[in-house]
N, C-alpha and C positions, 0 to 999 in steps of 0.2 A: 546428480540431483534427480528428483522424481519427475513424474510426467507433468507436463504443463496442462493446465485445465482448459486452456483456450481463452480467447478474449470474449468477454461477455458484455453485452450492451445493456444499459439501463435507460428506461423510458419513463417520461412523465406523460401519460396519455399515449399519444402516437409520436411524441417528439423524443428523439434520442438525445439524452443530456449527459451521459457519462459512459465510460468503458472501464473494465478492470480485468486483471489477469493475476492468477496465483498458481503456485505449484507446490506439491508435497515434497518435502526433503526426506522425511521418514514417516511412518504411520502416525506419529504424534507431533510432528513439526512441519511447518510450511513456510513459504516465502511469498510475500506479496510482490509481484514483479512490476506491476504498473496500475495506477489509478489515474484516470484523466477525466476532467469535467469540462464540458463545453464552455468556452469563454463567457458567453452571456448568461451562464447559470452559476458561475463562480461567485463565492461570497454569500450564497443563499442557503447554505446548509446541505447542499446536494452531496458534496464530498464526504461530509460526516455521515450522512445516511448510507452512502455506498460502503464506507469502511465498516460501519456497524453491521451491515448485511454480510459482508465478507467474514467478519469475525464470528458472527452467529453461525454461518454456514460451516466454518472451520471447527467451531466448538462441537456442533452436531456430528461432525465426522471424526471426533476424538482427538483433534489437534489440541495440544497444550502449550506450544511455543510457536510464536510467529516472528519471522525476521523480515526486514526490508532494508533497502538502500535508499536514502533520501538525499535530495539536493539541498543545498543551503536554503533555497527559496521555500521549500516545503517542510523544513525541519520543525518549525514551531507548530505547524498543523499536526504532524505526527506526534510531537511531544504532548500536545493538548489531548490527543486521542489516547494517550497512555503508554506510548512507546518510550523506551529508554535508550539513550546513546550507549553503544558498546564499543565502537571504534570509529575513527575518522581517518580518511585517506586524503592526502593533499597531492595533487598533480600539478606540475608546471609545464605547460605546453604553449607558452606565449601568454596564456591567461591563467591566473590561479583559480583552481576549481577544487572543491572538496566534496567528498561523498561521505555521508554519515550512515554508518551501519547501526541499525536500531533493532530492538527486540521487545516483545511483550509476552508475558505469561498469561494464558487464558484461564 
């Protein structure tokens, strides 16, 4: 895979409210590795704004296809943002846990 862009912080004023990380797979495809919103800012649209910024940045850099792996907890958020399910992995390690591989064309 391509180079990791590094974790970037998102601030509202001087308050850090979110972080994200993505990496390029090819010159025209990328993967969102992680998006996290501080607990007391969840449910207020911060995550949506962060993802919109990521997608805009990637578009400006010529990316046409974006992938990510989602937990079951975040699946509906990513679906609402326009990502489609392309694969699902189920692991059994005492607890059942699935990972949803998702993608979006920009």
